[in-house]
C-alpha positions in Angstrom: -21.8 -24.1 34.7 -23.0 -24.4 31.2 -19.8 -25.4 29.4 -18.2 -22.0 29.6 -14.4 -22.0 29.6 -12.4 -19.1 30.8 -9.8 -18.3 28.2 -8.3 -15.2 29.7 -4.5 -15.0 29.5 -2.0 -12.5 30.6 -0.5 -10.5 27.7 3.0 -11.4 26.7 5.3 -8.5 27.5 8.7 -9.2 26.0 11.9 -8.0 27.7 14.2 -5.5 26.0 16.6 -8.3 25.3 13.9 -10.4 23.6 12.8 -7.4 21.5 16.4 -7.0 20.3 16.7 -10.8 19.6 13.5 -10.7 17.5 14.7 -7.6 15.6 18.1 -9.2 14.9 16.4 -12.5 13.8 14.1 -10.6 11.4 17.0 -8.7 10.0 18.9 -11.9 9.3 15.8 -13.3 7.5 15.8 -10.2 5.4 19.5 -10.7 4.5 21.0 -8.0 6.8 23.9 -8.5 9.2 23.7 -6.9 12.6 27.0 -6.1 14.3 27.5 -6.2 18.1 27.8 -2.4 18.1 24.3 -2.1 16.5 22.9 -4.7 18.9 24.2 -2.6 21.8 22.5 0.5 20.4 19.3 -1.4 19.7 19.3 -2.6 23.3 19.8 1.0 24.6 16.8 2.1 22.5 14.7 -0.8 23.7 15.4 0.0 27.3 14.5 3.7 26.7 18.1 4.8 27.3 18.6 6.5 23.9 16.3 8.9 22.0 16.1 9.4 18.3 18.1 12.6 18.6 20.9 10.7 20.5 20.8 8.0 17.8 21.3 10.7 15.1 24.2 12.2 17.0 25.8 8.7 17.5 25.4 8.0 13.8 27.1 11.3 12.9 29.9 10.6 15.3 30.5 7.1 14.0 30.1 8.1 10.4 27.5 5.3 10.0 23.7 5.1 9.5 21.9 2.7 11.8 18.4 4.0 11.3 15.9 2.4 8.9 16.5 5.1 6.4 19.7 3.4 5.0 19.8 0.1 3.2 21.6 -1.5 6.1 23.6 -4.0 4.0 
């Protein structure tokens, strides 16, 4: 062998929970508060359990806006 080193690694595939934790942490760094209700919705989206249309219906029902279109504060 002529000094070759194999550097292949498996790609990191975060879990749904890790994706939500990262999103919440990034939101905090940006000055936003994320409630437990919003975290639950984020987790459902990350798991593929809620579509954009379902999110819109949920927002209308709750009278809130959880999408990125609002200012979130």
